[in-house]
C-alpha positions, 0 to 999 in steps of 0.5 A: 543092733540091725536086727532090732531096727524097725525098718517097717516103721521108718518105711511108713514114716518116709512114705508120709514124707514122700507124699508130702513132698510130691506136690512141692519138692522133686528133691524131697520126693527123690530123697524119701524115695531112695530111703524107702527103697533102701530100707525095703531092700535091707529089711529082707523077708523076701520069701513073704514079699515074693509070695505076695507079689506073684498073686497081685495083678497090678504088680505082675502086669507092671513087671511084664511091661518093664521086662518087655521094655528092657527086651525092646532095648535090643532093637532100639537105635541106641542101647544107652538111650534105651537103658536111660529111658527104661531106668525111669521106671524105677519110681514104680518100685514104690508100688511094691514097697507099699503093697508089703510094707505099708501099715494100715494106720498110716494110710490116712496120714499119707493122704493128709500129708498130700493134702497139706502139701497141696494147700502149701502149693496153693498158698504159693500159687495165689501169692504169685497170682496176686503178685504178693511175692515172686518165686523163680520168675514164674508169671502171675498169668500162669502161677504153677509154682513147683511143676509145669501147669499141666501136671499141676492142674491134674494134682489140683483136680485130684485134690478137688475130688478127694475133698469133694469125696470127704464132703460127701462122707464127713459127718462133722459139720466143722470138718465139712465146712473146711473141706468145702472152703478148701475145695472152692480154693482148689477149684479156683486155683485150677482155673487161674492156671494154664493146664487145660488137661486138668480143667477138662479132666475136672469136669469129667471126673466131677460128673463121675463122682456125683454119679458114684456118690448120689443115689438119685442119678438125675439129681447127680446129673443136674448138680454136675451141670449146674456146678460145671456151668457156674465154674465155666462161666466164672472161669471164662469171665474172671480168669484171663488165662482160662479165657485165652486158653479156651479161645486158643483151643477152639481156634485150633480146632477150627483151623484143623477142620477148615484149613488142615492147619495143625500148627496150634498147641492142641492141633499139634497133639492131634497130629502126633496122635494120628501119625502115631496110630499110622506108625502102630499099624505099620509096626504092629507086632514089635513096634519101632523100638525105643528111640525110634518112635519119632524118626519118621513122624514128619514124613507121615504128616506130609503124606496127610497134606497137613500144615504142621510144625516140626513134629520130631522136636516134640520127642514123643506122641504126647499120649502114653498109649500111642507112644508105647504102641509105636515103641513096643507094638501091640503087646506093649499097648495091651500091657499098658491097658492091662495096668489100668484094668488091674486097678479097675478090678480091685475090690473094696468094701469101703465105698469112699475108697472104691469111688476114689480109686475109679476117679484116680484111674479116670484122672490118670487115663485122661492125663495119659491121653495128653502126655507120656505120664510114665516117663515124666517125674511128677506124673510117674511118682503120682501114679506110684503113690496112689496106685500103690495106696489103692492096691494096698487098701484093696488087699487090707479089705480082702483080709477084712482089716479095718482101715 
């Protein structure tokens, strides 16, 4: 009975469910993730799987990073805390599952499931914004319904780039019109929410996408400037949230430069980054160990004669590169950089997937500059799904399999 069970088929069905739940349900995402990994383990065929993994740079680099993190527990201040910390990387197993088990015919279904779910998330968000309904006491001034506004802003930004890419390559006028309307609604939703990380990322990757998809680079620059200006002016004048958050950021920068005051939201992040770089230089080889990264941050801030908040209460350096540099030393920092490099070097025949892979990498790197993305649920499962997808697509194209 078990031998005749088609594990691979259900793994693919559950991957669609995983992609659908990603923007709207942590419980759903966790359920499908567990089912996918269980079926993958029971499926077996390990000789084939391991032969595939040992030649893939992304999986090798991720494995080395996880091994280093496990080893570093021995010089962590609290072994149990270190074990709990490293356990978060279990979500990255999805990348290995996708590499050996995803059927090419399901790729478009997975992307469509993610887009449909983002549309549902948008409907809920707009309903909160226009005060049509209440959802978990979320404020209409920051209507991020299923995750915090930073993560939601990145999800919206990447969704906008998928839609814009489809606008470039879609020949059917009806579908193109649907994508245009969806793109406008996603972009508007982005700027009524409070996630500055996604908003800044939007302008940067928009510029990249036009450069990648338009032969006339001058026109690409002109289009980017025009769309960015129209978007910024509209958001600044029509969205009180964006207006206030932008003014707050400029005030933070002014206070940092003129008064050495690092108490603002953006300024606190900058102080954590500066302190983190100083910590890396003091523990360059092995780092300070998991759990020790925030131990002396306030002493560093006092040495710089800043006016700051209690930096230790923020838990990490709000930057994946700095946090892992502090924890794991120069080797940890190199491995994190190599993870992104292993995605950059993926080869594609299909220009649309090639450009989307670049957009995904830049989006995630910018996201990682503002948060510990490999240690937070919404960001690590996002990475696992899309890094896994682009990694698999590159493999299929290498084998000359049509997607």
